[in-house]
VOMI-388410 format. One record per residue (C-alpha): residue in three letters; y, x, z; chain. Coordinates in pm, 1 decimal, padded with zeros to 6 digits. Layout:
<sites>
res_Y_X_Z_chain
ALA_Y_X_Z_A
...
</sites>
This chain:
<sites>
res_Y_X_Z_chain
UNK_26864.4_18245.4_14975.4_A
UNK_26993.0_18500.6_15222.8_A
UNK_26765.2_18601.3_15511.0_A
UNK_26884.2_18657.5_15867.3_A
UNK_26600.1_18799.9_16076.9_A
UNK_26674.0_18798.7_16451.9_A
UNK_26420.0_18955.8_16684.2_A
UNK_26387.6_19038.0_17050.8_A
UNK_26166.2_19282.6_17237.6_A
UNK_25873.3_19159.4_17451.0_A
UNK_25972.8_18792.1_17484.8_A
UNK_25654.2_18604.3_17398.1_A
UNK_25743.4_18235.9_17426.3_A
UNK_25934.5_18269.9_17752.6_A
UNK_26251.4_18096.4_17635.0_A
UNK_26387.6_17746.6_17687.7_A
UNK_26267.2_17593.2_17356.8_A
UNK_25907.6_17644.8_17470.7_A
UNK_25960.8_17456.5_17793.7_A
UNK_26042.7_17741.3_18030.3_A
UNK_26332.1_17715.0_18274.1_A
UNK_26496.8_18028.9_18138.8_A
UNK_26870.5_18030.0_18057.3_A
UNK_26868.4_18046.0_17677.8_A
UNK_27091.4_17757.5_17557.5_A
UNK_27180.6_17923.7_17226.8_A
UNK_26815.0_17961.3_17138.5_A
UNK_26767.4_17597.7_17235.9_A
UNK_27047.8_17504.1_16997.8_A
UNK_26886.4_17708.5_16721.6_A
UNK_26551.1_17542.9_16789.8_A
UNK_26703.7_17199.7_16737.9_A
UNK_26815.2_17310.5_16391.6_A
UNK_26487.0_17483.4_16303.6_A
UNK_26116.0_17434.0_16258.8_A
UNK_25961.6_17556.0_16584.1_A
UNK_25605.2_17686.7_16571.9_A
UNK_25418.9_17640.1_16899.1_A
UNK_25107.9_17827.5_16787.0_A
UNK_25235.0_18143.1_16618.9_A
UNK_25056.2_18466.9_16708.6_A
UNK_25136.8_18828.3_16640.1_A
UNK_24880.9_19051.9_16470.9_A
UNK_24901.3_19319.7_16739.6_A
UNK_25050.7_19274.2_17088.0_A
UNK_25226.1_19611.5_17094.5_A
UNK_25569.4_19690.8_16955.9_A
UNK_25515.2_19885.1_16632.7_A
UNK_25187.2_19729.4_16513.1_A
UNK_25328.5_19378.6_16557.1_A
UNK_25646.8_19448.0_16364.4_A
UNK_25471.5_19643.2_16090.1_A
UNK_25233.2_19351.0_16041.7_A
UNK_25511.8_19094.3_16013.8_A
UNK_25720.1_19310.3_15780.2_A
UNK_25433.0_19399.4_15545.6_A
UNK_25225.9_19082.1_15563.9_A
UNK_24916.9_19286.9_15653.7_A
UNK_24713.1_19359.2_15965.0_A
UNK_24809.2_19677.9_16153.4_A
UNK_24493.9_19870.2_16062.0_A
UNK_24561.7_19787.8_15695.3_A
UNK_24923.2_19910.5_15692.3_A
UNK_24828.3_20207.0_15911.6_A
UNK_25043.5_20132.6_16216.0_A
UNK_24774.1_20176.6_16480.3_A
UNK_25012.0_20285.7_16757.8_A
UNK_25375.6_20330.7_16847.8_A
UNK_25624.4_20477.0_16601.5_A
UNK_25812.0_20673.2_16866.6_A
UNK_25481.9_20832.3_16972.9_A
UNK_25395.0_20965.0_16627.6_A
UNK_25231.7_20674.8_16441.2_A
UNK_25351.8_20565.9_16097.4_A
UNK_25271.0_20320.0_15822.8_A
UNK_25068.4_20440.2_15525.0_A
UNK_25328.2_20330.2_15268.6_A
UNK_25679.3_20226.4_15365.1_A
UNK_25729.6_20071.3_15021.9_A
UNK_25531.0_19778.1_15162.2_A
UNK_25809.0_19706.2_15411.9_A
UNK_25997.6_19382.1_15351.4_A
UNK_26329.5_19565.8_15334.8_A
UNK_26209.6_19792.7_15053.8_A
UNK_26062.3_19496.3_14868.5_A
UNK_26374.7_19282.5_14896.5_A
UNK_26596.9_19571.4_14791.2_A
UNK_26391.6_19599.3_14471.8_A
UNK_26441.3_19223.8_14427.4_A
UNK_26819.5_19272.3_14430.7_A
UNK_26900.8_19206.8_14795.9_A
UNK_27150.6_19399.4_15003.7_A
UNK_26935.2_19513.1_15296.0_A
UNK_27104.6_19564.2_15631.8_A
UNK_26981.5_19674.0_15974.3_A
UNK_27158.3_19650.3_16305.2_A
UNK_26998.7_19748.5_16633.1_A
UNK_26631.6_19796.6_16708.9_A
UNK_26356.0_19866.6_16461.0_A
UNK_26013.6_19986.6_16573.7_A
UNK_25830.9_20051.8_16247.8_A
UNK_25934.8_20410.0_16178.3_A
UNK_26047.8_20721.6_16363.8_A
UNK_26363.0_20713.9_16149.0_A
UNK_26522.6_20389.7_16028.5_A
UNK_26631.4_20567.1_15710.9_A
UNK_26284.5_20541.4_15556.1_A
UNK_26261.1_20162.6_15590.2_A
UNK_26463.1_20072.9_15282.6_A
UNK_26786.6_19950.9_15440.0_A
UNK_27097.4_20014.6_15232.0_A
UNK_27326.8_19969.4_15529.9_A
UNK_27274.3_20045.5_15896.5_A
UNK_27549.2_19887.0_16101.8_A
UNK_27674.6_20112.8_16378.2_A
UNK_27965.7_20111.5_16617.4_A
UNK_28146.8_20372.6_16822.5_A
UNK_28214.8_20129.9_17106.4_A
UNK_28107.3_20300.1_17430.1_A
UNK_27842.6_20115.6_17631.5_A
UNK_27683.9_20165.5_17971.3_A
UNK_27331.7_20046.1_17888.7_A
UNK_27084.6_19924.7_17626.1_A
UNK_27163.2_19571.0_17741.4_A
UNK_27531.8_19603.1_17663.9_A
UNK_27445.8_19773.7_17334.1_A
UNK_27288.2_19447.9_17217.7_A
UNK_27617.0_19263.9_17274.4_A
UNK_27808.8_19527.6_17078.6_A
UNK_27552.2_19511.7_16796.9_A
UNK_27569.6_19132.3_16789.5_A
UNK_27943.5_19158.7_16730.5_A
UNK_27883.4_19408.5_16449.6_A
UNK_27638.8_19163.9_16290.2_A
UNK_27890.9_18882.9_16329.4_A
UNK_28160.9_19092.1_16163.7_A
UNK_27932.0_19171.4_15870.8_A
UNK_27842.4_18803.7_15828.1_A
UNK_28208.3_18695.4_15837.7_A
UNK_28345.6_18966.2_15609.3_A
UNK_28071.7_19102.4_15385.0_A
UNK_27765.9_18880.3_15373.1_A
UNK_27692.3_18730.0_15035.3_A
UNK_28008.8_18861.2_14870.5_A
UNK_27830.8_19037.9_14585.4_A
UNK_27460.7_18958.7_14626.5_A
UNK_27213.1_18801.2_14863.4_A
UNK_27146.7_18982.7_15189.1_A
UNK_26852.3_19053.3_15415.2_A
UNK_26991.3_19130.6_15760.6_A
UNK_26764.7_19246.4_16042.6_A
UNK_26920.3_19222.7_16388.8_A
UNK_26693.9_19374.4_16653.7_A
UNK_26762.3_19361.4_17026.4_A
UNK_26640.3_19583.7_17306.9_A
UNK_26631.1_19283.4_17539.4_A
UNK_26390.7_19162.0_17683.0_A
UNK_26217.9_19500.5_17712.8_A
UNK_26180.5_19678.4_18044.4_A
UNK_26353.9_19821.1_18239.6_A
UNK_26517.6_19485.6_18319.4_A
UNK_26883.2_19480.0_18425.8_A
UNK_26969.2_19373.7_18777.4_A
UNK_27230.0_19116.6_18870.4_A
UNK_27502.5_19373.6_18940.6_A
UNK_27453.6_19559.8_18611.3_A
UNK_27439.0_19244.9_18401.8_A
UNK_27736.4_19093.7_18578.9_A
UNK_27951.5_19377.0_18447.2_A
UNK_27870.8_19296.3_18085.0_A
UNK_28154.6_19113.3_17918.1_A
UNK_28102.3_18743.2_17838.4_A
UNK_27769.4_18715.7_18019.5_A
UNK_27821.3_18416.5_18244.6_A
UNK_27622.7_18271.3_18532.5_A
UNK_27416.0_18587.4_18585.3_A
UNK_27465.6_18570.8_18959.0_A
UNK_27306.7_18224.5_18963.5_A
UNK_26972.4_18381.0_18870.8_A
UNK_26792.0_18420.9_19203.1_A
UNK_26427.2_18492.7_19275.5_A
UNK_26414.9_18204.5_19525.9_A
UNK_26409.3_17951.4_19241.9_A
UNK_26203.2_18133.2_18980.3_A
UNK_25833.5_18109.0_18901.7_A
UNK_25659.4_18426.7_18783.3_A
UNK_25420.8_18402.6_18486.0_A
UNK_25107.2_18204.3_18565.7_A
UNK_24897.6_18523.4_18557.3_A
UNK_25094.1_18663.8_18853.1_A
UNK_25079.2_18559.7_19219.6_A
UNK_25382.8_18367.0_19343.4_A
UNK_25540.4_18615.0_19584.7_A
UNK_25890.2_18760.4_19622.3_A
UNK_25803.9_19090.0_19450.8_A
UNK_25686.6_18912.2_19137.1_A
UNK_25966.2_18656.4_19145.5_A
UNK_26222.7_18936.4_19160.8_A
UNK_26054.5_19103.3_18866.4_A
UNK_26070.1_18778.1_18670.7_A
UNK_26435.5_18732.2_18769.1_A
UNK_26505.0_19056.9_18583.4_A
UNK_26341.6_18906.1_18275.7_A
UNK_26562.1_18594.8_18311.2_A
UNK_26873.7_18812.0_18313.1_A
UNK_26756.8_19007.3_18009.1_A
UNK_26674.2_18683.8_17824.1_A
UNK_27020.2_18552.2_17907.6_A
UNK_27176.9_18859.5_17746.6_A
UNK_26961.7_18819.1_17435.1_A
UNK_27063.0_18453.8_17417.5_A
UNK_27432.2_18546.0_17431.8_A
UNK_27371.5_18777.5_17135.3_A
UNK_27207.8_18496.0_16939.5_A
UNK_27507.5_18275.8_17013.9_A
UNK_27751.3_18536.9_16881.9_A
UNK_27555.7_18577.2_16557.8_A
UNK_27490.8_18207.1_16496.4_A
UNK_27857.0_18117.1_16556.6_A
UNK_27958.0_18371.9_16294.2_A
UNK_27702.8_18231.6_16050.5_A
UNK_27826.4_17875.9_16107.6_A
UNK_28181.1_17984.8_16019.2_A
UNK_28091.0_18214.4_15730.9_A
UNK_28047.6_17979.4_15438.4_A
UNK_27695.7_18113.0_15370.1_A
UNK_27504.7_17918.5_15637.0_A
UNK_27366.0_17665.3_15389.9_A
UNK_27202.7_17923.6_15168.7_A
UNK_27066.2_18138.2_15453.0_A
UNK_26718.2_18131.1_15603.2_A
UNK_26725.2_18219.0_15972.8_A
UNK_26408.4_18360.5_16128.9_A
UNK_26389.8_18411.6_16502.8_A
UNK_26085.4_18571.6_16661.4_A
UNK_25972.0_18849.1_16893.4_A
UNK_25701.0_19111.9_16873.7_A
UNK_25450.4_18998.8_17142.4_A
UNK_25408.7_18874.4_17498.7_A
UNK_25633.0_18970.0_17787.5_A
UNK_25582.1_19304.6_17958.4_A
UNK_25386.6_19189.3_18260.4_A
UNK_25023.0_19266.7_18349.6_A
UNK_24763.7_19069.5_18148.8_A
UNK_25025.9_18992.0_17884.2_A
UNK_25175.6_19258.3_17654.4_A
UNK_24903.8_19482.7_17503.8_A
UNK_24637.8_19219.0_17571.7_A
UNK_24465.3_18982.1_17329.6_A
UNK_24491.7_18682.8_17559.0_A
UNK_24735.2_18419.9_17433.7_A
UNK_24980.3_18558.9_17689.4_A
UNK_24981.2_18878.0_17480.9_A
UNK_24964.2_18753.7_17123.1_A
UNK_25151.6_18423.0_17154.5_A
UNK_25506.0_18452.2_17017.3_A
UNK_25809.5_18238.3_16954.3_A
UNK_25884.2_18159.2_16590.6_A
UNK_26169.9_17944.6_16467.3_A
UNK_26272.6_17912.8_16103.7_A
UNK_26595.9_17743.2_16004.0_A
UNK_26576.8_17661.6_15635.0_A
UNK_26854.5_17447.6_15485.4_A
UNK_26750.2_17087.1_15405.2_A
UNK_26394.8_17141.1_15535.5_A
UNK_26247.5_16815.1_15672.2_A
UNK_26083.3_17027.3_15944.3_A
UNK_26418.2_17124.1_16096.6_A
UNK_26455.9_16989.9_16447.6_A
UNK_26082.4_16947.4_16498.6_A
UNK_25795.2_17146.5_16643.4_A
UNK_25442.0_17169.5_16510.4_A
UNK_25100.4_17284.6_16626.0_A
UNK_24976.1_17456.6_16312.0_A
UNK_24804.8_17793.5_16353.2_A
UNK_25035.0_18066.7_16221.1_A
UNK_25015.2_18446.4_16216.1_A
UNK_25309.3_18683.3_16190.8_A
UNK_25156.2_18808.1_15865.2_A
UNK_25229.5_18465.2_15715.4_A
UNK_25607.8_18514.1_15742.6_A
UNK_25648.0_18757.1_15449.0_A
UNK_25481.1_18531.5_15187.8_A
UNK_25669.9_18230.3_15325.1_A
UNK_26003.7_18406.4_15279.8_A
UNK_25905.7_18489.3_14923.3_A
UNK_25844.9_18120.2_14852.6_A
UNK_26163.4_18008.4_15029.1_A
UNK_26371.2_18256.6_14828.3_A
UNK_26192.6_18223.1_14495.2_A
UNK_26065.4_18581.0_14493.5_A
UNK_25732.8_18688.5_14347.3_A
UNK_25481.1_18786.6_14614.1_A
UNK_25345.9_19143.5_14619.3_A
UNK_24974.2_19183.9_14568.9_A
UNK_24907.5_19347.7_14905.3_A
UNK_24991.5_19043.0_15118.1_A
UNK_24714.7_18918.3_15348.9_A
UNK_24905.9_18628.7_15503.4_A
UNK_24942.5_18274.3_15372.4_A
UNK_25271.5_18106.1_15296.7_A
UNK_25354.2_17806.9_15517.3_A
UNK_25627.0_17687.0_15280.9_A
UNK_25427.6_17366.1_15238.6_A
UNK_25448.2_17305.7_15614.0_A
UNK_25824.7_17352.2_15615.5_A
UNK_25846.7_17101.5_15330.0_A
UNK_25621.9_16851.9_15505.8_A
UNK_25343.7_16866.6_15246.3_A
UNK_25073.6_17020.4_15470.3_A
UNK_24993.2_17037.3_15841.2_A
UNK_24767.2_17346.6_15853.6_A
UNK_24707.5_17662.8_15649.5_A
UNK_24480.3_17883.3_15863.5_A
UNK_24134.1_17825.5_16001.4_A
UNK_24167.4_18142.3_16206.9_A
UNK_24402.7_18428.4_16284.5_A
UNK_24323.5_18787.6_16383.4_A
UNK_24491.0_19027.7_16624.2_A
UNK_24420.4_19382.1_16736.7_A
UNK_24501.2_19676.5_16959.3_A
UNK_24402.8_20034.7_16885.0_A
UNK_24658.4_20258.3_17055.4_A
UNK_24943.2_20178.7_17289.3_A
UNK_25024.5_20441.0_17550.4_A
UNK_24648.7_20506.5_17569.3_A
UNK_24354.9_20437.9_17339.3_A
UNK_24211.4_20090.0_17398.7_A
UNK_24059.1_19946.0_17079.1_A
UNK_24018.6_19567.8_17080.2_A
UNK_23992.4_19299.1_16815.8_A
UNK_24004.3_18920.1_16834.3_A
UNK_23966.7_18610.2_16623.6_A
UNK_24133.8_18286.4_16729.0_A
UNK_24090.5_17936.5_16589.6_A
UNK_24267.7_17627.2_16716.6_A
UNK_23995.7_17577.3_16977.9_A
UNK_23811.6_17906.3_17034.1_A
UNK_23884.7_18274.0_17079.4_A
UNK_23654.9_18577.3_17076.0_A
UNK_23779.0_18914.9_17205.5_A
UNK_23576.1_19233.8_17161.0_A
UNK_23637.0_19575.7_17314.8_A
UNK_23501.7_19872.1_17122.4_A
UNK_23560.2_20193.7_17318.8_A
UNK_23446.3_20023.7_17634.0_A
UNK_23596.3_20098.7_17974.0_A
UNK_23479.1_19924.7_18288.3_A
UNK_23833.8_19865.3_18413.7_A
UNK_24181.7_19808.7_18276.1_A
UNK_24361.3_20093.7_18101.9_A
UNK_24660.8_20115.2_18337.2_A
UNK_24898.1_20314.0_18116.7_A
UNK_24887.7_20026.8_17867.8_A
UNK_25067.5_19803.3_18116.3_A
UNK_25441.0_19871.5_18127.8_A
UNK_25568.3_19989.9_18462.8_A
UNK_25731.9_19739.6_18693.3_A
UNK_25707.7_19583.2_19035.9_A
UNK_25448.1_19331.1_18922.3_A
UNK_25222.3_19614.2_18808.5_A
UNK_25271.1_19797.6_19137.6_A
UNK_25175.1_19478.6_19321.6_A
UNK_24842.7_19459.3_19134.2_A
UNK_24767.7_19829.8_19176.1_A
UNK_24819.7_19797.6_19549.5_A
UNK_24594.3_19490.1_19552.4_A
UNK_24308.7_19686.8_19389.3_A
UNK_24320.7_19580.2_19026.2_A
UNK_24162.1_19910.5_18918.3_A
UNK_23836.2_19817.2_19095.2_A
UNK_23799.9_19493.8_18900.6_A
UNK_23557.1_19509.2_18604.7_A
UNK_23665.4_19413.5_18253.0_A
UNK_23424.2_19233.7_18020.9_A
UNK_23321.9_19395.6_17692.8_A
UNK_23330.6_19060.8_17512.5_A
UNK_23511.6_18740.0_17602.6_A
UNK_23472.7_18392.9_17452.5_A
UNK_23706.5_18108.9_17548.0_A
UNK_23712.8_17735.5_17476.9_A
UNK_24089.0_17694.3_17465.1_A
UNK_24084.4_17314.4_17468.0_A
UNK_23904.1_17313.0_17801.6_A
UNK_24036.0_17644.8_17931.8_A
UNK_24380.9_17721.4_17787.5_A
UNK_24445.3_17981.8_18058.4_A
UNK_24141.8_18184.9_17939.7_A
UNK_23977.5_18211.8_18281.5_A
UNK_23614.5_18122.0_18201.7_A
UNK_23424.7_18372.0_17985.4_A
UNK_23160.9_18177.0_17790.3_A
UNK_23007.4_18470.4_17606.0_A
UNK_22675.2_18426.2_17790.0_A
UNK_22679.7_18046.8_17796.2_A
UNK_22390.6_17914.6_17587.8_A
UNK_22587.6_17602.3_17499.6_A
UNK_22832.0_17820.6_17304.9_A
UNK_22588.6_18052.1_17124.7_A
UNK_22661.0_17897.6_16785.1_A
UNK_23036.4_17935.8_16842.9_A
UNK_22989.2_18298.1_16946.1_A
UNK_22773.7_18376.1_16641.6_A
UNK_23018.8_18208.8_16403.9_A
UNK_23327.5_18385.8_16539.7_A
UNK_23149.5_18719.3_16566.7_A
UNK_23040.9_18697.4_16203.3_A
UNK_23387.8_18598.0_16083.6_A
UNK_23545.2_18883.2_16278.2_A
UNK_23294.5_19130.6_16134.4_A
UNK_23358.1_19006.8_15780.4_A
UNK_23732.8_19053.5_15824.3_A
UNK_23686.7_19405.3_15962.7_A
UNK_23451.4_19504.2_15681.2_A
UNK_23667.1_19348.5_15409.4_A
UNK_23976.7_19531.8_15532.1_A
UNK_23804.1_19865.5_15604.2_A
UNK_23889.5_19850.5_15971.0_A
UNK_23858.2_20210.1_16098.9_A
UNK_23664.9_20085.0_16401.2_A
UNK_23364.3_20031.3_16174.3_A
UNK_23427.2_20313.6_15926.9_A
UNK_23435.0_20601.1_16176.6_A
UNK_23145.2_20726.1_16383.4_A
UNK_23344.0_20774.8_16700.0_A
UNK_23696.6_20688.6_16808.6_A
UNK_23974.5_20622.6_16560.6_A
UNK_24172.9_20949.0_16537.9_A
UNK_24538.7_20957.2_16631.1_A
UNK_24786.1_21134.5_16400.9_A
UNK_24836.6_21503.2_16459.2_A
UNK_25111.5_21560.3_16712.2_A
UNK_25111.6_21203.7_16841.8_A
UNK_25149.5_21132.7_17212.2_A
UNK_24855.1_20947.9_17365.5_A
UNK_24816.0_20917.8_17740.6_A
UNK_24485.8_21013.9_17897.6_A
UNK_24284.8_20725.3_18037.4_A
UNK_24339.5_20871.9_18382.3_A
UNK_24715.2_20809.6_18361.5_A
UNK_24833.4_20521.5_18573.2_A
UNK_25164.9_20491.8_18391.9_A
UNK_25290.9_20544.8_18035.3_A
UNK_25562.2_20774.1_18171.5_A
UNK_25295.7_21010.6_18308.9_A
UNK_25335.3_21282.0_18046.2_A
UNK_24972.4_21386.7_18052.4_A
UNK_24858.6_21357.6_17692.8_A
UNK_24524.2_21402.7_17522.6_A
</sites>
């Protein structure tokens, strides 16, 4: 089987297939041909740790990606990367667009990196150009001599969001001007006011551009002659870049879209509620493609779910943050019903540089968010409180739940040599890396430790 891996930046589940009124008809079409996972979670709600986890099948602190690649963090062994592994298995490995696992894409194991000399005005338009390059490869080269693994990464839906005028100038992007803040609801964690609606309108536009890219690629695949021996994986890295979402261990931070289109799978065209981690994707692809699994994998294959033989594979999943713009070590364990979040280098307020800049962040800063305390530990009953508003960590009725999750989290950290328990003080950053001081309000404040 060929593998087409399509991924966006900072999209969470904010696309039409997950019930949001966001203009993504091509993703909706793909969902109707795929198995859609409603409870997939990334292993780290920041860009590089999330992607490194998915593409190695290991937690970020195991593969070494504790922070952002463009800020000086790297994996311990890039031979663990899916591209390297598939190349050794005889695949032609191809990258087009964004990767976030290495400072240089050349060390990731891709034989081909698709590029184009077409001039563009923005990152947003670059995605369209790259989608066409992917489409051309699929039409003319894919599967001609051997199976392919093609990674197509988009900048959208990362900040800074495009505005209506910029997006309206991008060729083939229709109906952009119909996106108006008057008829948009911001994420549920943000107050419904014009400032936040306008911010969310920018996300809608960016999602629309990403959706156009998906349409270009999927049309090429449908006309290529290799569609019926190609696995299509669509996902993103973590939650959208709004406060309380990206770089947080709430479900708004770790919840991600995942759709897998596998020819003749009985799960195609359906959704399911099984608990899935990004680290489960690598072993699943091995099973789908008949490839032996490497020994380092921590995830579990959900091939049996795609084939309709099982309904659940995980009792719990784990997620983590160590570094983003600033140091903010957190770990969590999530089951279907409960979640426990622990902070380790405790701060009494949010770490502001770890929230991407935007109007919604400015709104909260002006409202006094920095004076609000942040709990060291948080326990949630997700059946009764899916929005994670009621911290039950001191509720005597939940002491057995707290003890159970705390023990399971500790066992995982000990078993995997999590640096949070193997160092006496803070986890060191690599020499020369860029880490914002805790006093920085914004990640673009170049005041580093």
